[in-house]
N, C-alpha and C positions, 0 to 999 in steps of 0.2 A: 504494500500500500504506500501512499504518497506522503502523508503529513506526519505519520507517527513512526514507531520503531519498525525496523526492517522486516520484510516478509521472510519466512523460511526460504532462507535464501536459496495474384493471378493476373494476367494482363488485363488492364481495364478496357472496357468497351461500352458502347451505348447500350443501355438497358431500359426497362420500365421499372421504376422503383415503387415499392409499396409505401404509402404514407402510413403513419401509425395507426390509423383506423382501418388499414387494409386497402385504402384507395390506391389507384395506380397513377404514377407520375410518368407520362409517356416519354420515351426516348431519354431516360436518365443516363447521363454520361458521368461516371464516377470521377474521372480525372478532371472534368470541367464543370462540375455541377453548379458551382457558384456563378459561372457565367450564364447559366440557364435561368437564374432567379429573376422574377419580375422586378422592374425598376423600383417599385414601392418597397420590396424586401431589401434590395441592394442599398436603399437609402437608410435602413435601420442600423443602429449601432450593432457592432458584432456581438456584444453581450446580450442582445435580444434575438439572435438567430440560434438555431439548433445546429450544433457543430459536433460531428462524430470525432472521437479521439481514441487513442490507444494508451493502455496502461503499461508502464515500463517499456516504452516504445522500441527501445534498442535491443531487446532481449534475444532477437534472432541471431545476433552477432556475438553472443557470449563465447569467450575463448578459454577452453579447458587447459590450454598450455600455460596460462598465466596463473600466478598465485591469487588466492582470494583477496578481495579489495579491502581497503581500510574501513569500510562501513560494516564489515562482518563482525558479529559477536565473537568474544574471545574464545568461547567454547567451540564455535565453528572453526576458528583458525587453528585451535589446538588439535581437533579430532579429524577434520575433513580437508585440510589443506594439502591434498595430494590428488593425483589425477582420478583415482577411483572415487575418492570423497567428493571431488568436484562434479563427477558424473551424477552422484546422488543429489547434490545441491541443484544441479541443472534440471532434474525431473520436476522439482517443485519451485524453481525460480524462473524458468523460461515461460514467458507470458505471450510471446509473439513468434510467429514463424515467417513473417514477411519482413524484408528490409525496410528501412525508412522510406526510400524512394518508392518501393512497391506499395507501401501503405498509403502514401500521398496519392499515388495513381489510382488507388482503390477507393478514394474519397475521404480518407482521414484528413482532418484539418487541425488537430491539436496533438502535439507530441509531449509525452511525459518523460522528463529527462533528469538523471542524477549524474553529478560530475565529481571526479576526484583528480587531484594533481598527483601523478605517480611518476617519479624520476624525471621531473621537469616537463612532463607532457600531460595534457588534459585528456581524460578518458571518461566515457560513460560506463556506469556500473550499477549493479545491485547485488552485492556479495561477490558474484562473478564479474570479471572485467570484460567489457565489450569493446565496441568500435571506438576509435579515437574521436574526440570532438571535431578536429579539422575534417576528418573523413565524413562524419555525420553531416556537418554543415555543407560539404560539397554536394551531398545528395539533395539536401533542401534547396541549395542554389540551383542545381540542375532542374529541379521541378518548377520552381517559380519563374525561371527563365523561359521554360517551355510553356507555362500556363500563367501568363501575367494577370489574368482576371481573377485568379484564386488568391486566397489569403491563408496563412499558416500561423498558428500560435506555437511557440516554443517555450515550454514551461520548465525551466531549470530550477527544480524545487528542493533539491538537496545538494549540498556541497561538502566535500570531505578533504581534509588536509589543505584547505584554502582559507585560512583564517585572516590573512593579511589583506589590506586594501590593495597592495601592489599585485597580489595574486588575482584578485577580482578584476582589477583594471586590465591586467594582461588577458584575462578571459574575455572581457568586454571588447578589447581591441581585436581579438581573434574573430569574434562575431562580425565586427565592422569590416574587417579585411575580407571576410568570406561573402558577406551578404550586401555590403556597400549600400547603395541608395535604396535597395529593396527593404531595408530595415526601417520600421516606423517607430520613432522615439516616443517616449511617454508624453501625454498631454493631459489636460484637465478633464477630458471626456474621451470615452472609447470611440474610435472612428468607425464609420460605416465602410462597406465595400466601395461604394461610390467615391467616398473621400480618398480611400487608399488608391484607387485606380487613377484619380485625378492627379495624384502626386507620384505615380509610378512606384508605389510601395506595396509590399506583399506580406511582410513578416513582422509580427510583434513578438519580442523576446522578453521573458519574465525571469526574475531571479529572486531567490529566497534567502539571501545572505543577511548579515547584520548591517549592511551598508545601504544607504538610501539613494534616492534619485539625484540628490546634489553631488554625490560621489560617483555614481554610475549613471550618467545622464542618458545613455542609449537604451537602458533596460527598465522595463516596468517592474514594480515591486509585487511579487506574488501575494504576500500577505494582505496587501490592500486591494489588489485587482483580481485575484484568482483564488478565493477560498474554495476548499475541496474537502468536505467532510468524508471521513473514512469509515465504512461500515465495520471493518475489523471482525469478520465472522465467517464461519463456514456454512452457515444456515441460510438457505434461500429466503425463508420467511423473514428472518431478521434483516437480510439485505434489502428486501422489498420494503420493509417498514422504514429503513434508513432512507431509501429512495423517496418514499412518501414525505418524510420529514424535510429532506433537502428541497424537493420540488415545491413545497409549501412556503419556502423562505423567499421573501421579496429580495431582489438583488439590484434594483435600481440601475445605477450607472457603474456596475462592475460585473465581471464574469462570475459564474457559479458552476462548479463541477459536480455532476452526478457520477459517483463511482459505482458502476455495476461490476463490482469486484468481490470475489470470495477469497479469503486469505487463510491458508492452512497454518495451524500452530503445530508444535512438536507432537502433541498427542494425536492430532489428526493424521499426521504423516506416519506415526508408528502404527496406527490402526489400518493404514492402507499402504503397506510397504512395497507392493508391486505395482501400484498405480502411479499417477502423475497429476500435476496441477490441471492439465488440460482435460483428462478423462474424468477425474473425480469432482472437479469444481467448475472449471471454465465452461465446458459444454452445457451442463444444466443451468449454470448461472446466466449464460448468454441468452438461452431460450427464455428463461424467466424474465430477463430484462426486456426483451423485445415484446413479450406478452404484456408485461406491465405498461410499456410505452404505448401499446395499442389500446389499452383499456381507458375508458373515460375521456377520450378525446383530449389528450395532452396538448398543451398550447405553448406558444412562444411568449416573448415579452418580458416585462419586469418581474413577473412571477410565473415562471414556466421553465421549460427545458432550454438550457443553454449548452454548455459543454457536457458531453456524456462520454465516459471512457470504459473500456472493457479489455479483457485479455483475448487473444486470438481473434482478432476482429473479422477474420474471414470465415469463422465457423458458424455464423448465423446471418440473418438478414439485418445485421446491426447498422451498417453504414446507410443502407437505403431507408431503414426505419427511422433513424435520427434525421438524416438530411431531408427525407420526405416531408417532415413537418413544415419545412420552409415553403413547400409547394401546396400546403393544405388548401389554400384558397382557390387553387386552380386544378384541384384533383378531382377524380371521378367519384362515383357513388361509394358510400361506406360498404366494406366487405364484411359480412357476417358468416364465419366459417360454417356454422351449423345450418343456416337457412339461406345460403347464397343463391340457390336456384329460385327461391321465391322472390329474389331481388331482380331477376332477369327482366329485361324489357319484353313486352308482349311479342314483339317480332322474333326474339330468340326462343321464347317458349313455344312458338309455332313450328320451329325447326325440328326435324327428326333428331333424336338423341345422338345418332351417329354423325351429326354435323355440329355438335357442341364440343367444347373442350372439357373433358372430365378427368379430374385427378384421381389416381388409384394407387394402391399399394401392391408390392410384389411379395409373394408368399405371405399373405396378409395375417396369418395366424401363428407365425413362428415366435411371437412373444411368449407363447405357452408351451414351447418345446419342453419335454419332460425327460430328464436324465434318468429317472427311475424306471422308465419303460424301455422295452426292448427296441432295437433298431427296426425301422419300418420295412415293409416288403419292397419299397422302391430302391433301397440301397443297402449293401452289406456293411459299408463303413461311412461314418459321417461325423467328423469332429464338430461338436456344438459350436466351438469358437467361430467356425465359418458357416454354420447352419442357421444362426439366429439373425434375422435381418428385418424384424419388425418388432420394435420394443413396445409399440402400442397398436391398438386397433384403429378404426377410422370412423369416428362420427362425422368428420368433414370429408371423408374420402368416399367417392361415389362409384368406385369399381374395386371389388375385392377379388383377389386371385387366390383360388383355393384348390388344394389337392386332397383327394379322398381315398381312404383304404377301407375295404369292407370287412365284415365279420368272417368271410371265408378264409382269411389268413390264419385263423385259429390262434393268433397271438393276443387278441383282445376282443371284447364283445362290442357290437355296434359299429357305426360308421365313425371313423377317426380322420381328422385332418393331420397332415404330415408332410415333411420333406426330409427324408432320411430318418430324422428323429420324429417321434410321435408327439403330436400336439393334442389339443382338446377334442372332445367328441363333436360331431356335427350338431347334435342336439344342443350342446352347450354353446356353440358359436351362433346358432340361431337364437338362443336364449340370452347370450350376453357377449358384449364386445367391449374392449377397453375404450376409454375416452379418446377423443381426438386430441391432437397435440396442441390445440388452441386453448386447452384448459390445463392449468398448472397444478394438478392434484394427482396423487398416485392412482394408477389404473384400478387398484383394488377398491378404491373409494368412489369410483365413478363408472360402475357397470350399468349398462342398460340393454334391454332387449332390442334386437333389430326390429321386431314387430312393434315394440313400444316407440322406437325412434320414428318409424314411418307413420305411426299413428299420431305422434306428437308433432310431426313435421310433414303434413300431408302434401305439401307442395314440392317436396324433394323426391328424387328418384335414386335407386341404388341398383347397381349391376353386380350380380354374383356369378363369377366365372369359375365353374368347377371344371378345370381343364386337364386334370389327370385323375385316373381311377386305377386302383390297384386291388387285386383279389376280388374283383367285382365283374367277372366275365359273363354272368348269367343275366338274362332279362329280368328274372325275378328279383335279383339284387338291385338292379337299377330302378325297377318299379317301386321297391321298398324305399329306396333313396328318394324318388320323386314324391312318394306319399308323405315322407317325413317333411319335406319342404312345404307341401300343401297344408299339412296339419299345423305347421308353425306359422306360415305366412298368410294362409287363407286367401281372401279376396284381394289382398294387396299384391298377389302374384299375377303378373301380366303374361298371358300365354303367347306362344309364337303367332305371328301373323305374316302376311305377305310383304309388309313394309315395317320398318322400324317406327315405333310411335313417337310422337312429340310429347313434351311435358304437358302441353295443353290437353292432348288426348288422354294421357294417363290420369290427369286430374279429373277430367270429366267422367272417368269410370272408377274413380277412387282406387286406382292402382299405383304402386310405387316401386315394385321390384321386378326386374327381369333376371331370370336364372338361366345360365348356359351350361351345357354339358358336352363333354368331348369323348363320349363312349362310342362303341360301334353301332349303337342303336339310334334310329332316327325319330323324327317328330311323330310318325304314325304309331310308334311304339311308346314314346314318352311325350304325350301331347302337351304337357305343362312346361316343357323345357325347350329353350332355343338351342340349336346346334352350334357349338363353338366353331367348328371347322368352317361352316358356311358364314356365320354372322360375326365372328370375333377373331380374325387372323391376328397373329401376334409374333412378328419376326424377332428372333432372339439374337442379340449381338454376339454372345458367347466369346467374351474377351475380357482381359484385365486392363486393356489399354484405353485410356480416355479418348485418344484420337480415333481409334477404331470404333469406339462406341458412338462418337459424334458422327463419323462417316455413316454408320448404320442408321442413326437417327435421320440423317439427310436422305438416305435412300427410302426409308419408310415414309417420311414426310412427303416425298415426291410421288408416292403411289396414289392414284385416284381410288377412292373407295365407295363412291356411289351410295347405294342403299345398304351398306353394312358398316359395322364398326371397324376400327383399325387401331391396334395398340402400339404405342411407342414405348419400347422397353428401355428406360434409362437405368440400366442394370449392368454392373460389372461382376463377372463370375470367376472366382478363383479356381484354377486347376491344381492338381497335386503338386506340380513344380512350384507354383506361386506360394502355396501353403508352406512347403519345405523351406523356401527362401525367407519366409516371414513367420518363424515358429512362435514368436512371442506376441504377435499382433492379432488382429481380428478382422473379420469382414468389414465391420463398421469403420475402423480406423484406417485400414489400408486401402479400401476401395470405395465404400459407400459415401463417406464424407466428401472426398474429392470428386467422386462421380456425380453426387447431387448438385454440388456447386457448378460443375461443368454443364449439367443439363439445364439448370436455371439460366445460366449465361447463354447457352445455345438458344433456349426458348425465346429470350429477349432480344436476340440479334435478328435483324432482317425483317422485323414486323411479321412474325409468324401469324398465320390466319386460320380461320375455321373453314367449314364447308366440305364439299366433296373431295377436295384435295388440300388437306390441311391437318391441323392438330385435332385429334379426337380423344381417345383414351390415352393417358400417359401414366406409367407406373414407375415407381422407384422403391428403394429400400429406405428404412428409417425416415419416413416422410416428415418427421418433426425436425430433422436436422438442417433444413434450409427453408427458403421461402417457396417451397414446391407447390403447396396447395393454392396459395394466392396467385403464383405466377401462371399456373395452368388455368384455374377458374377465371382469373382476371381477363383472359382472352375473350371471354363471352361478353364483356362489358365495353370492349373497344368500339 
């Protein structure tokens, strides 16, 4: 964290950003988003804009070959100041994976920086020593030279081994030499973007030493201009409460930092020896912050969101969620994840479902994989580490991908969902599904029946794609399966027809669910179920390479699909070789996270469209780990 004791120590392109209420900002360009702001917003003081920032911004450049820095506690220096010890510190101190330049290109406009004077050179650090200050300033200078309409805040909020005024003046001179006329000196009021541009300035630098403006005239004083309350917790609920408190503070003519940061203490690290800051705290914390930001229509101004910082800024829709606030006045309709279909314009509700953009999940029930059960009949070997790819179900997901094994396998009774490992019974999945990622409570506390969901949200539609069957070769098995669906979903089940229905048609008949099956039996034998092979083609990329996945998405997107659905699989699939090369990783960390971000980026490039040749169903793993649902469903509102 930034103001108290020390913590245990992608190329940017035009997109459509989601504002905090889920609205879409067309053609959001992360590297140049400030240049896209309306003139009225550009005329506001920077302290009244919403500015995405990064916490310990330099952490991607930590150097394990250097000794621990002078900010490290004595116990840390005594026990862990060796390469192996520094590797342990790295797991819990590394807060960013992007360089400073890459962060700026990704839309970050505030950098959180700590400085130490080590052997006559200025370095950035937080227990571990990182990039030198001159090299860091070179990256900032490169960015502002290429993007003169953008503004960057450099908050040097901790100094170590720099107690003398001469040290601080040498530091100030270094900034002046690197940034020159781009550096905006302190004034009586915070400047606006328009004022900065009129003077060809881009950078405000802040310092938190004991010296003031009279002694360091090029630097703004952090204590006066940049208060930054630190949550100092590992608990998401406590972090959110701290965000509420900070958000409610009027800040007038100064900046105010919202720290969306979870900080491990020694006890937390000891309880999670094989984990890391990113996996245990940053990922869930980032999602909680974006969810918090989108609740209650957060605002700008003298009492609202100003600077917001987090770890691993690329791991959620953080930049777009924060920066999108500045576009709130020119954004589209509010997006409600649970009821977004009810928000569609009447013209969209009249389109066949196969011409709408529908977010879906891949292997939708692997949240419930059961290590106590035998391996399923679809695979003799399946490490769970690479088999679990849905940590939650999908209240906001409108296409579920499901695999079924029947009782004929003799390994279990009844119909079971599975993918190598056994998941819950089909009866259970029709009875209960975990909450959508738009709600920040444990899945166990937010169960609801599919039938209850469609009864409570009759304007919504859900597609259930049962696309693999195992140990279910007989027609009697399949008819028993069909009867189970009918008994659970009743009149809400929409039977096959000659054409795909529209939302309007489904609503007129009080229907909500289309169920698809991929067995060898056809509609004449299973009249309640649509045939997947005819109605739901789903090309599989079958790769671990993002470039190959994107190429497969391009091919599928270009396929005309007329009067049937078409599935875009934004899925990276590990083979045995990949798993052997990443023995300590998992599907989520090695493939799903980068794959999800790549898909959302692909979706927002080139103005993807709907219709007979466009985006229809799109599926991915871990749907809550990116802006996936809003990015797909948002296409329907363009």
